[in-house]
C-alpha positions in Angstrom: 82.1 -35.2 -1.1 80.9 -31.7 -0.2 77.9 -32.0 -2.5 76.9 -35.3 -0.9 77.0 -33.7 2.5 74.8 -30.8 1.4 72.3 -33.2 -0.2 72.2 -35.3 2.8 71.7 -32.2 5.0 68.7 -31.0 2.8 67.2 -34.4 3.0 67.4 -34.4 6.8 65.7 -30.9 6.9 62.9 -32.0 4.6 62.3 -35.1 6.7 62.2 -32.9 9.8 59.8 -30.3 8.3 57.5 -32.7 6.5 55.1 -33.3 9.4 54.8 -29.6 10.0 54.3 -28.8 6.3 51.6 -31.5 6.1 49.9 -30.0 9.2 50.0 -26.5 7.7 48.6 -27.7 4.4 45.7 -29.4 6.2 45.0 -26.3 8.3 45.1 -24.2 5.1 42.5 -26.4 3.4 40.2 -26.3 6.5 40.4 -22.5 6.6 39.7 -22.2 2.8 36.7 -24.6 3.1 35.3 -22.6 6.0 35.8 -19.3 4.1 34.1 -20.7 1.0 31.2 -22.0 3.1 30.7 -18.6 4.7 30.8 -16.9 1.4 28.4 -19.4 -0.1 26.0 -18.8 2.7 26.3 -15.1 2.3 25.2 -15.5 -1.3 22.3 -17.7 -0.5 20.8 -16.2 2.7 20.7 -12.8 4.3 18.5 -11.0 6.8 15.9 -10.3 4.1 14.9 -14.0 4.1 13.6 -13.8 7.7 10.2 -12.9 6.3 7.0 -13.6 8.3 3.8 -12.2 6.8 0.6 -12.5 8.7 -2.1 -14.8 7.4 -5.3 -13.0 7.6 -8.6 -12.4 5.8 -8.1 -8.7 6.5 -6.5 -7.2 3.5 -5.1 -4.2 5.4 -3.6 -6.5 8.0 -1.7 -8.5 5.3 -0.6 -5.2 3.5 0.7 -3.8 6.8 2.6 -7.0 7.5 4.2 -6.9 4.1 5.0 -3.2 4.5 6.7 -3.8 7.8 8.8 -6.6 6.3 9.9 -4.5 3.4 10.8 -1.6 5.6 13.7 -3.6 7.0 15.5 -3.7 3.7 18.2 -1.1 3.3 17.4 1.6 0.7 13.7 0.8 0.3 11.3 3.8 0.2 7.7 4.2 1.2 7.0 5.1 -2.4 8.5 1.8 -3.6 6.6 -0.2 -1.0 3.4 1.5 -2.0 4.1 0.6 -5.7 4.6 -3.0 -4.7 1.4 -3.0 -2.6 -0.6 -1.4 -5.4 0.5 -4.1 -7.8 -0.2 -6.8 -5.3 -3.7 -5.6 -4.6 -4.5 -5.6 -8.3 -3.0 -9.0 -8.8 -4.4 -10.9 -5.9 -6.2 -8.7 -3.4 -3.5 -9.8 -0.9 -4.8 -13.4 -1.1 -1.7 -15.6 -1.1 -3.6 -18.8 -1.8 -5.5 -17.6 -4.9 -5.2 -19.3 -8.3 -5.9 -17.2 -11.4 -9.6 -16.9 -12.2 -10.3 -18.5 -8.8 -9.4 -22.0 -10.2 -8.8 -25.0 -8.0 -5.1 -25.7 -7.4 -3.9 -28.7 -9.3 -0.2 -29.6 -8.8 0.4 -31.4 -12.1 -1.0 -28.3 -13.9 0.9 -25.9 -11.8 4.2 -27.8 -12.3 3.9 -27.6 -16.1 5.9 -24.5 -17.1 4.4 -24.5 -20.6 0.9 -23.7 -19.2 0.0 -20.1 -19.1 -3.0 -18.4 -17.4 -2.6 -20.5 -14.2 -0.9 -17.9 -12.0 -0.5 -18.3 -8.3 -0.2 -16.3 -5.2 0.2 -12.7 -4.1 1.9 -11.6 -7.3 0.3 -14.2 -9.6 3.5 -16.0 -10.7 3.0 -17.9 -14.0 4.8 -20.3 -16.3 8.4 -21.1 -15.2 8.3 -18.6 -12.3 5.3 -20.4 -11.0 7.2 -23.7 -11.1 10.2 -22.1 -9.4 8.0 -20.8 -6.6 6.6 -24.3 -6.1 10.0 -25.9 -6.1 11.3 -23.3 -3.6 8.3 -24.0 -1.3 9.2 -27.7 -1.4 12.8 -27.0 -0.6 11.7 -25.0 2.5 9.2 -27.7 3.5 6.4 -25.0 3.4 3.2 -24.6 1.5 3.3 -22.5 -1.7 0.4 -20.5 -0.3 2.4 -19.2 2.6 2.5 -15.4 2.2 5.9 -15.1 4.0 7.4 -17.7 1.7 6.1 -15.9 -1.3 7.6 -12.6 -0.2 10.9 -14.3 0.5 10.8 -15.9 -2.9 10.1 -12.6 -4.6 12.9 -10.8 -2.8 15.6 -13.4 -2.8 14.9 -16.4 -5.0 13.3 -15.3 -8.2 16.5 -14.9 -10.1 17.1 -11.5 -11.8 13.5 -10.7 -11.1 14.4 -10.2 -7.4 16.9 -7.5 -8.5 14.2 -5.8 -10.5 11.8 -5.9 -7.5 14.4 -4.3 -5.2 15.1 -1.7 -7.9 11.4 -0.7 -7.9 11.2 -0.8 -4.1 13.9 1.9 -4.0 12.2 4.4 -6.3 11.1 7.7 -4.9 7.9 8.3 -6.8 4.8 6.2 -6.2 3.5 6.3 -9.7 6.9 5.6 -11.3 7.5 2.7 -8.8 4.1 1.2 -9.5 4.5 1.3 -13.3 8.1 0.1 -13.2 7.1 -2.9 -11.1 4.1 -3.6 -13.4 6.0 -3.3 -16.6 9.5 -4.7 -15.7 8.8 -7.1 -12.8 5.2 -8.3 -13.2 5.5 -8.0 -17.0 1.8 -8.0 -17.4 -1.4 -6.1 -16.7 -1.4 -3.8 -19.7 -4.1 -1.2 -19.4 -4.3 -1.4 -15.6 -1.7 1.1 -14.8 -4.0 3.8 -13.5 -5.9 1.4 -11.2 -2.6 0.0 -9.8 -1.4 3.6 -9.2 -4.6 4.5 -7.5 -4.2 1.5 -5.1 -0.6 2.4 -4.5 -1.3 6.0 -3.6 -4.0 4.9 -1.2 -1.4 2.6 0.5 1.1 5.4 0.5 -1.3 7.7 2.3 -2.1 4.9 4.7 1.4 3.9 5.7 3.8 6.7 4.8 3.3 8.9 7.9 3.4 6.0 10.3 3.1 6.8 14.0 4.1 10.4 13.4 0.6 11.5 12.6 -0.8 13.9 15.2 -4.0 12.7 16.7 -6.4 15.5 17.4 -9.5 14.5 19.4 -11.5 17.7 19.4 -13.2 19.6 16.6 -12.7 23.2 17.4 -12.2 26.5 15.6 -8.5 26.4 16.5 -5.9 25.9 13.8 -3.7 22.9 13.5 -0.9 24.3 11.6 1.4 21.3 12.0 -1.2 19.1 10.3 -2.6 21.5 7.8 0.5 22.5 5.9 -1.5 22.8 2.7 -3.2 26.1 3.6 -3.9 27.1 0.1 -6.6 26.0 -2.3 -5.8 22.9 -4.4 -7.3 23.5 -7.8 -7.3 19.9 -9.0 -10.2 18.5 -10.8 -13.0 17.3 -8.5 -13.0 19.6 -5.5 -10.9 21.8 -3.4 -11.2 23.3 0.1 -9.4 26.3 1.5 -8.1 25.5 5.0 -7.1 29.1 5.4 -10.8 30.1 5.4 -11.3 28.3 8.6 -12.9 25.2 7.1 -16.5 26.1 7.8 -18.6 27.7 10.4 -18.3 25.1 13.1 -15.0 23.3 13.2 -11.4 22.8 12.1 -10.4 19.6 10.3 -9.0 16.9 12.5 -7.5 13.5 11.7 -9.4 11.4 14.3 -13.1 11.1 15.0 -13.9 13.6 17.8 -14.7 11.9 21.1 -18.3 13.1 21.1 -19.0 11.2 17.9 -16.9 8.0 18.3 -19.7 5.8 19.7 -22.1 7.0 16.9 -20.0 5.6 14.0 -20.1 1.8 13.4 -18.3 1.5 10.1 -14.8 3.0 10.6 -13.2 1.6 7.4 -12.5 5.1 6.0 -9.7 3.8 3.7 -11.8 1.4 1.7 -11.3 1.9 -2.1 -13.3 0.7 -5.1 -11.8 -0.6 -8.3 -14.7 1.0 -10.2 -13.8 4.5 -9.0 -12.9 6.8 -11.9 -12.6 10.1 -9.9 -9.1 11.5 -9.5 -7.1 10.0 -6.7 -7.1 11.9 -3.4 -9.9 14.3 -4.4 -13.0 14.8 -2.3 -15.1 13.2 -5.1 -12.8 10.1 -5.1 -13.1 9.7 -1.3 -16.9 10.2 -1.2 -17.4 7.6 -4.0 -15.3 5.1 -2.0 -17.0 5.8 1.3 -20.5 5.6 -0.1 -19.6 2.2 -1.7 -18.3 1.0 1.7 -21.5 2.1 3.4 -23.6 0.2 0.9 -25.3 3.3 -0.5 -23.3 4.0 -3.6 -23.2 7.0 -5.9 -22.1 6.9 -9.5 -19.1 8.1 -11.4 -19.3 11.2 -13.6 -21.1 13.5 -11.2 -18.6 16.3 -11.8 -16.9 18.6 -9.3 -18.0 18.7 -5.7 -20.3 21.7 -6.3 -21.9 20.0 -9.3 -23.1 16.9 -7.4 -26.1 18.6 -5.8 -27.8 19.5 -9.1 -26.5 16.5 -11.2 -27.9 13.9 -8.8 -31.3 15.5 -8.9 -31.4 15.1 -12.7 -30.5 11.4 -12.2 -33.2 10.8 -9.7 -31.4 10.7 -6.4 -33.2 11.8 -3.3 -31.8 15.0 -1.8 -32.6 17.2 1.2 -31.4 20.4 2.9 -31.0 18.7 6.2 -28.3 16.2 7.2 -28.9 12.4 7.3 -26.3 9.9 8.5 -24.7 8.0 5.6 -25.7 10.6 3.0 -23.2 12.6 0.9 -23.2 16.3 1.1 -22.4 18.7 -1.7 -21.0 22.1 -0.9 -21.6 24.9 -3.5 -18.7 27.2 -4.3 -17.5 28.9 -1.1 -19.9 27.2 1.2 -18.3 26.2 4.5 -14.9 27.0 3.2 -15.3 25.1 -0.1 -13.3 26.2 -3.1 -14.8 29.2 -4.9 -14.5 27.4 -8.3 -14.9 23.6 -7.7 -16.9 23.4 -4.4 -16.6 20.3 -2.2 -18.3 17.0 -1.3 -18.1 14.9 1.8 -20.0 12.2 3.7 -22.2 12.7 6.8 -21.0 10.3 9.5 -23.1 11.3 12.6 -25.4 13.9 14.0 -24.9 15.5 17.5 -27.1 14.6 20.4 -28.8 18.0 20.3 -29.3 17.7 16.5 -27.6 21.1 15.9 -24.4 19.8 14.4 -23.3 17.0 12.1 -19.9 15.3 11.5 -18.5 14.8 8.0 -15.6 12.6 6.8 -13.8 14.0 3.8 -10.6 14.0 1.7 -8.3 16.6 0.2 -8.6 18.9 3.2 -5.6 17.8 5.2 -2.4 17.0 3.2 -4.0 17.7 -0.2 -3.7 15.0 -2.8 -2.5 12.2 -0.5 -5.8 10.6 0.2 -5.7 11.6 3.8 -9.1 11.4 5.5 -10.2 14.0 8.0 -13.3 15.1 9.9 -15.2 18.3 10.6 -18.2 19.2 12.7 -20.5 21.5 10.9 -24.0 23.1 11.1 -26.5 22.9 8.2 -26.6 26.2 6.3 -26.8 27.7 2.9 -25.2 26.2 -0.2 -25.3 22.6 0.9 -27.3 19.7 -0.6 -27.5 16.3 1.2 -27.6 13.3 -1.2 -28.9 9.8 -0.5 -27.0 7.1 -2.2 -28.6 4.2 -4.1 -29.9 1.3 -2.1 
């Protein structure tokens, strides 16, 4: 009888608690579903997918936009970004809509993962990665040629390749980051390492200092110690200039065009680089070659150190003079106007003063040696300089 009463009492309790247990179970399932959904979203999306890259014919504008997007990612370094930009410039020239060999886009061809040599976009995705890019673009209802979508894909939707990209972006050495991304992430471009690294160093020099650069608007004999921390000679191959010597008879190096000369210079693209340049990155010879190419009056590779240009160009038939001409290169012999006593120096004449007594040069390897930083000096024509007209 007692057992029956206990059993009857348990049955009553279960009947009483059943609605509450059912409600609790439903509530638990809802919470678990929400928790799973949140976790699933965390795996699929994050702040890094909010990518918007400018669409522009201006290579520097696209590179700057990519740089600014990558800077938002935790742990990414300027060296790593430069490595990515160097590879991207080599792959596509920052043209997100380009097809390998400038071919016309054909969707059926592009969607065939077995076809090679039909790479697409900023980083020239090919084979299955090309197909995955196209499928991701369709899932986002965007064009595959959208630069922002491509960067989003590279960072977050390219499988384990996205992890490799982020690993390279966090490296601290420009050359190492560039080669890592070429070999491990791009997995192509054998034999182009030095060119990619040259591009990368140029972008590093362009973007790494950001807005912290001091803008000096006058060319005077005063010293700018905060800018010119490299006050000793840099004996790298190509040229060297001793800032401690005062940088010439007329003016100190400055990072901005002096106000008296701004209206005289029409082409201000001082960061243009040439893929045919074989001079060492960041040297005065490297910069002068690039600048003369930009001005449309090129000089050739293999002219030697800065001091050697004066005599070597004469043997090759270039026109030279002892007086400055706008758009001409200028070779400084050893020690002239502060040039290195061993290697000399070379620069480009940008403008001549109103009274014809001074001229302004743009040059490299004077401020922040080896970084590709461009600076300017106002000089007077004197001994030990040879002005060189480029080819036309």
